[in-house]
C-alpha positions in Angstrom: -0.1 0.1 -0.2 1.3 3.1 -0.8 2.0 5.8 1.2 -0.8 8.5 1.0 -3.4 5.5 0.8 -2.9 4.3 4.6 -2.6 7.7 5.7 -6.0 8.0 4.3 -6.9 4.7 5.8 -5.6 5.9 8.9 -8.2 9.4 8.7 -5.0 11.3 7.7 -5.3 14.3 5.3 -2.2 14.6 3.3 -2.3 17.3 1.6 1.5 17.5 -0.3 1.9 15.4 -3.3 5.5 15.1 -4.5 5.8 15.6 -8.5 8.3 12.5 -9.9 9.0 14.4 -13.2 12.5 15.5 -13.1 13.7 12.1 -11.2 14.7 9.5 -13.8 12.7 6.6 -13.5 15.0 4.2 -12.6 15.4 5.8 -8.9 11.9 5.2 -8.4 10.9 2.5 -5.4 14.9 1.5 -5.9 15.9 1.5 -1.7 16.2 -1.9 -0.2 17.3 -1.5 3.4 19.8 -4.3 5.0 18.6 -6.1 7.7 21.5 -4.5 9.8 19.2 -1.1 9.2 15.5 -2.7 9.4 17.2 -3.8 12.9 18.2 -0.6 13.7 14.6 1.1 12.5 12.5 -1.6 14.4 14.9 -0.5 18.1 14.2 3.2 17.4 10.6 2.2 17.3 10.6 0.5 20.2 12.5 2.8 22.2 10.4 5.5 21.3 7.0 3.6 22.4 8.9 2.3 25.5 9.4 6.0 26.1 5.6 7.2 26.2 3.8 3.9 26.1 -0.1 5.5 26.7 0.9 8.0 23.7 0.6 6.0 20.7 -2.3 4.0 19.0 -3.4 1.9 16.0 -6.2 3.0 13.8 -7.7 5.5 16.8 -7.1 2.8 19.6 -4.5 3.0 21.9 -2.3 -0.3 22.1 0.1 -2.0 24.5 4.0 -1.7 23.7 3.6 -5.3 22.9 1.4 -5.1 20.8 3.4 -2.8 18.6 6.3 -5.3 19.2 4.2 -8.0 17.6 3.5 -6.0 14.6 7.1 -5.3 13.6 7.8 -9.7 13.4 
């Protein structure tokens, strides 16, 4: 699912649109993170959630940090 569609699903109202004109087509969707970077991102997300365990929601419902950890598996 594209980021814009996901934002709409979560009731955000995306207003910006990035024109891809001027960017070579071979650069679109070409990023593949390594396993190392994926683990780094997951650690940062986990850290942020644990700093404010009652702050984050999933589809408008508050969830536990354990719920988000399970999503990242």
